[in-house]
C-alpha positions in Angstrom: -17.9 5.9 -22.6 -16.7 2.2 -22.3 -17.5 1.2 -19.0 -21.1 1.4 -19.4 -21.3 -0.2 -22.9 -19.0 -3.2 -22.0 -20.9 -3.5 -19.3 -24.4 -3.7 -20.6 -22.8 -6.3 -23.2 -22.2 -8.8 -20.1 -25.8 -10.9 -19.3 -28.1 -9.7 -16.1 -27.6 -11.6 -13.3 -30.5 -12.1 -10.8 -29.8 -11.0 -6.8 -27.9 -14.4 -6.1 -26.4 -14.5 -9.2 -24.6 -11.0 -8.4 -24.3 -11.5 -5.2 -22.0 -15.3 -5.4 -19.9 -12.9 -8.1 -19.3 -10.1 -6.5 -18.2 -12.1 -3.0 -14.9 -13.3 -3.3 -13.3 -9.5 -4.3 -16.0 -7.3 -2.7 -17.6 -9.0 -0.2 -22.0 -9.2 0.5 -24.1 -6.9 -0.1 -28.1 -6.8 0.6 -30.5 -4.7 -1.7 -33.1 -3.4 -0.2 -35.6 -5.5 -2.5 -33.7 -8.7 -4.1 -36.8 -10.1 -5.9 -37.3 -7.2 -7.8 -33.1 -7.3 -8.2 -31.5 -7.3 -11.5 -27.5 -6.0 -11.9 -23.9 -7.2 -13.5 -20.8 -7.8 -13.0 -17.7 -7.4 -15.7 -14.4 -9.0 -13.6 -11.0 -6.7 -14.9 -7.7 -6.2 -14.1 -6.7 -2.6 -14.5 -2.3 -1.8 -13.9 -2.2 -4.7 -11.7 -5.2 -4.0 -9.8 -8.1 -6.5 -9.7 -11.5 -4.6 -10.2 -15.0 -4.7 -11.6 -17.4 -3.0 -13.5 -20.4 -2.8 -11.6 -24.2 -2.3 -11.9 -27.6 -3.0 -10.1 -31.0 -1.3 -10.3 -31.7 -1.2 -6.2 -33.1 1.7 -4.2 -30.7 1.1 -1.7 -27.6 -1.6 -1.3 -25.8 -2.1 2.0 -23.2 -3.9 3.6 -24.0 -5.1 7.3 -21.9 -5.7 9.9 -22.6 -9.2 9.5 -22.1 -9.8 5.8 -18.4 -8.2 7.9 -18.3 -11.1 10.0 -18.9 -13.9 7.6 -17.6 -12.8 3.8 -13.9 -11.9 6.3 -12.7 -9.8 2.9 -10.5 -7.4 4.6 -9.0 -4.3 2.0 -10.2 -0.5 1.1 -11.8 -0.3 -2.6 -11.8 3.2 -4.9 -15.3 3.0 -6.4 -16.0 5.5 -9.6 -19.0 7.0 -10.6 -19.3 6.1 -14.3 -23.4 6.6 -14.5 -26.1 7.7 -12.3 -25.6 9.0 -8.9 -25.4 7.3 -5.3 -25.1 8.4 -1.6 -22.6 6.3 -0.1 -22.9 6.1 4.0 -20.1 4.5 5.8 -18.4 5.4 9.2 -21.6 7.9 9.4 -20.5 9.9 6.7 -22.6 10.4 3.9 -21.2 11.6 0.7 -23.1 12.0 -3.1 -21.2 10.9 -6.1 -21.9 12.3 -9.6 -20.7 10.7 -12.6 -16.6 11.3 -12.8 -16.5 11.2 -8.9 -14.5 8.8 -6.5 -14.8 7.4 -2.4 -12.7 5.4 -1.2 -14.4 2.3 1.3 -12.7 0.1 4.3 -14.4 -3.9 3.6 -14.1 -3.8 7.1 -16.9 -1.6 7.5 -20.9 -1.4 7.3 -21.5 0.7 4.1 -25.0 1.5 2.6 -25.1 2.9 -1.0 -28.4 5.4 -1.5 -29.1 5.2 -5.4 -31.4 6.6 -8.1 -31.9 3.1 -9.9 -29.3 1.5 -12.7 -26.3 3.2 -11.2 -23.1 1.7 -12.4 -19.7 1.9 -10.6 -15.4 1.2 -11.4 -14.1 -0.6 -8.1 -10.4 -1.2 -7.8 -9.8 -3.2 -5.2 -6.6 -1.5 -2.8 -5.0 -4.0 -1.0 -4.1 -1.9 2.8 -1.1 -2.6 3.8 0.6 -1.4 0.7 -2.7 1.8 0.6 -1.9 2.6 3.9 1.4 2.3 3.3 1.7 4.5 0.1 -0.2 7.1 1.6 1.9 7.4 4.8 -1.4 7.4 6.8 -5.0 5.3 7.0 -7.8 6.7 5.6 -11.6 7.3 6.8 -14.3 5.5 4.4 -16.3 7.1 2.8 -14.4 9.9 1.8 -14.8 11.2 -1.8 -12.8 13.1 -4.2 -14.6 15.2 -6.6 -14.0 15.1 -10.9 -13.4 18.5 -10.0 -10.0 18.8 -9.3 -6.7 18.4 -11.6 -6.0 15.1 -9.3 -9.9 13.9 -9.6 -9.9 14.2 -13.5 -6.1 12.6 -13.7 -7.1 9.5 -12.0 -10.5 8.8 -13.8 -9.1 8.7 -16.8 -6.3 6.6 -16.3 -8.7 4.0 -14.6 -11.1 4.6 -17.3 -8.4 4.2 -20.2 -6.1 1.9 -18.5 -5.7 -1.4 -20.9 -7.1 -4.5 -19.3 -6.3 -8.0 -18.7 -3.4 -9.5 -16.0 -1.0 -8.8 -19.9 -1.7 -6.2 -21.2 1.4 -4.0 -20.2 5.0 -5.4 -18.6 5.1 -6.6 -15.7 7.7 -3.5 -15.0 5.2 -0.8 -16.4 2.4 -2.1 -14.3 4.3 -1.5 -11.3 4.7 2.4 -12.3 1.1 2.8 -13.9 0.3 1.6 -9.6 2.3 4.0 -8.3 0.5 6.3 -10.4 -3.0 5.7 -9.0 -1.5 5.6 -5.6 0.0 8.7 -6.0 -3.1 9.7 -7.0 -5.5 9.3 -4.2 -2.8 10.3 -2.0 -3.2 13.8 -3.4 -7.0 13.2 -3.0 -7.0 11.7 0.6 -4.7 13.1 2.0 -5.3 15.0 5.3 -5.7 18.8 6.2 -3.9 17.7 9.7 -0.1 17.0 8.3 0.5 16.1 12.2 -1.9 12.3 10.9 0.1 11.8 8.1 3.8 12.5 10.4 2.3 10.1 12.8 1.8 7.0 10.5 4.7 8.1 8.3 6.8 7.6 11.2 5.0 4.7 13.4 6.5 2.8 9.1 9.8 4.3 9.5 10.6 2.3 13.3 8.8 -0.9 11.4 11.6 -0.3 8.0 14.4 0.2 10.9 13.4 -2.9 12.7 13.3 -5.0 10.0 17.1 -4.0 9.1 17.7 -4.7 12.4 16.8 -8.5 12.2 17.7 -8.8 9.0 21.0 -6.9 8.4 23.2 -9.9 8.1 22.0 -10.6 4.5 24.4 -9.6 2.4 21.6 -8.8 -0.1 19.5 -7.2 2.0 19.5 -3.4 0.1 16.6 -0.8 -0.5 15.0 -2.6 -2.9 14.9 -5.5 -0.6 13.3 -3.4 2.4 11.5 -1.8 0.3 9.6 -5.0 -1.2 8.9 -6.5 2.0 7.9 -3.7 3.3 5.1 -3.5 0.5 6.0 0.4 -0.6 7.6 1.9 -3.8 11.3 2.4 -4.0 10.8 6.3 -3.9 8.6 6.3 -0.5 11.3 4.7 1.3 13.5 6.9 0.1 11.4 9.7 0.9 11.1 8.1 4.5 14.7 7.7 5.0 15.0 11.7 3.6 12.9 13.2 5.9 15.6 12.0 8.5 18.6 13.2 6.9 19.5 9.7 6.0 19.3 7.0 3.3 17.8 3.7 3.5 21.6 2.4 2.5 23.1 4.5 5.2 21.6 3.2 7.6 22.1 -0.6 6.5 25.7 -0.1 6.7 25.9 1.3 9.7 24.0 -1.3 11.6 26.1 -3.8 10.1 29.7 -1.1 11.3 27.6 -0.8 14.9 26.9 -4.9 15.2 30.7 -5.5 13.6 32.3 -3.3 16.2 30.7 -4.5 19.2 31.4 -8.3 18.4 35.4 -7.2 17.4 35.3 -5.7 21.0 33.9 -8.8 22.7 36.5 -10.8 20.4 39.8 -8.7 22.3 37.7 -9.1 26.1 37.2 -11.9 26.0 41.0 -12.8 24.4 39.7 -15.0 21.5 40.7 -16.0 17.7 38.0 -15.6 15.5 38.7 -14.0 12.6 37.9 -10.2 11.7 37.2 -11.7 7.8 34.4 -14.0 10.3 32.6 -11.5 12.0 32.5 -9.4 8.8 30.5 -11.9 7.4 28.7 -12.5 9.7 27.3 -9.1 9.6 26.5 -8.3 6.1 29.8 -7.8 4.7 30.2 -10.1 1.1 34.1 -8.4 1.4 36.4 -7.7 3.8 38.1 -5.5 2.0 35.0 -3.2 1.7 33.9 -4.1 5.4 37.8 -2.8 6.8 37.5 1.1 4.6 34.4 1.1 5.4 34.9 0.3 9.8 37.7 2.2 9.1 35.7 5.6 7.6 33.4 5.1 10.1 35.1 5.1 13.4 38.8 6.3 12.6 41.1 2.9 12.9 41.3 0.0 10.9 39.0 -3.5 12.8 41.8 -4.5 13.9 43.0 -2.0 16.6 39.6 -1.8 17.5 38.7 -1.9 21.4 36.2 0.5 22.6 32.2 0.1 22.6 30.8 1.6 19.4 28.6 4.5 19.8 24.9 4.3 18.3 23.9 6.3 15.9 21.2 8.7 16.3 19.2 6.4 13.9 19.1 3.4 15.0 18.1 4.7 18.7 15.1 6.1 16.0 
């Protein structure tokens, strides 16, 4: 088993050394007997995620509320049991990990590991917002996914066999591998209550719509830019809009056209001389001919003959 072998080749650390090695990525942890403690840590980069192989001989190791306040670490991590057996306690929930199982841990909450001694884990750092955005819900810490499930086996093998190092694969491939990790986590940890998923997906969708309403005048704004700014995949962005019977591109265009229609109506009511092309460019259209064609398709007449207030689209009211 590669992680076990690699970790045993790293230097053995006393408690202070081990604590300092873990603190930047994983926060502070305190064993039950610091004087008798020995541990190991090997930092990795897996599919673009910060990761570590971690081992120690502590029977109990915990992260207290004080530790959370002191170090300020704010992310989730997936802890894969590589050797031994552990019981993880978080949010008043207790789960036992056998080899190949994975627990989803919230670093902003106290946690305790109760071990048999000489356990090893591979931990994968999961930034909070991308995790929640990809899953479509906010998980509860301390939950566990089993190696015995199909998704559990695939995820364990992926994380175990993934090439290590920042430059181990092209950036484009790394992005797809990250999506695979998020998708498998979603398959493992999605709650049985789908209304919870729906609630978080709706909140995210509303935030996306607000972003588009704020940025619509930028002619470079498109689905790829929206997905990147929200920290989600393009595929998940498309899925959210499909659930509302639309596409991101159509929504961006609807926002731009409605804004242009309002400006044209105001121009007519004030007898102003602002050129229609200037209004088009101010609303994010880089090409006037395309704007005029889209405007006519949407409202049934040309921009020059528009005089009424635009109707609100269903998507803009969502």
